[in-house]
N, C-alpha and C positions, 0 to 999 in steps of 0.2 A: 671437490670435497663431497663427503657423504656424512650426513648426520644419522645416527642410529638411536632408536629408542626401544628399549626392552620393556616387556610387561608380562604378566602372567605368573610371577613368582608368588610364593606364599608358604603356608604351613600345611603339611599333609602327613597323614599317618603312613608308616611303612607299609609297602604293598600297594599304595595308592598311585594316582596319576596326576600329572600336571602338564599343561601345554604352555610353553613360552612362545612369545611373539617378538619379532624384531622388525620394526618398521623403519625403512630407509627413506631418506629425503629425496632420492632420485631413483631412476630405473635400476633395478638390480640385474637386468638382463645383460648389461655390459660389464658388470663387476666380475673380476677374475676369480674371486673366491669369497664365499660367505661361510662363516664358521660360528660355532658356539664354543666358548671356553668356560672354565670354572676355576675358582680360586678360593682356597680356605685361608684364614688368617695365618700369616707366617709361612705360607707355602707358595711355590711357584704356580703361575697360571698354567693350566693344562688344557690341551685340546680335547673337546668332547666329541664334536662332529663337524664335518666340513663338506661343503659343495665346492667342486672345482670345475674347470672348463669341461663342457660336455656333460654336465650334471653328474659327474663322478662323485660318489660319496665315500667318506672315510669316517670311521668311528674308533674311539678309544676302546681297547679290549674290555675295559670295565663296564661299558654300557652297551656293547653289542647284544642285539636281541631284545633290548629293553627300550632303547631310545631310537627315535626316528627323526631325521632332519628332512624338512620339506620346504617348498617355496611356492609362492603365488606371485608370479611376475606382474600380473595386472594390479596387484595391491602393493607391490614393492615390499613384500613381507616374507621373512623366513621364519619358520616355526621349528620348535623342538618339542616333539611329543615324548614325554617321559612316563613310562609305565613301570610297574613293579619296583617302585622307588625303595631305596635302602637308606639306612641311617647315614652311610658314608657318602650319599649323594648330596648331603647338606653342604651348600657352598653359595657363593655369589656367582651367578652366571652372567657372562658377558657375550654380547654379539660383536662380531668382527667382520670387517669388509676389507678386502685387498684389491686395489686398483693398480694395474701396471701401465705406466706411461713412459714411453721411450726407454724401455728396459729398466725402469726404476719403480720399485714397489712403494706404494703409499698405503699405510694401514690406518684404519679408523675403528674406534671403539665406542660402544654405548656406555651408559653409566652403570650398568649392572642391575640385576634383580636377584633378590635373596630367595633361595629355596631352602626350606627347613623341613627335614623329615623326622618325625617323632615316632617313638616306639609305642 
């Protein structure tokens, strides 16, 4: 199992920056994928950024060039640096970890952290 705790959300003006942190309860070195998702009320949760095997990163088109996912294996922490924030980035942001055991995927979620971008 992996417990995930997000932090760093808050209120920021459009054009500003925030850095989200996701602290894992175990080493993330062996986790198959670490991701950030976001979800607005009444909408589906959407992928924002992801680390996969070999440190390959993927980003949603809407955040490319503005958001950066990074990791500190020594601290078991994944970060999401969000720059040039827009009103439409307002959402609850969730950290996700996927562990594959015997060809079966296990997904773990944090409790979420609110990001609100104001004009």
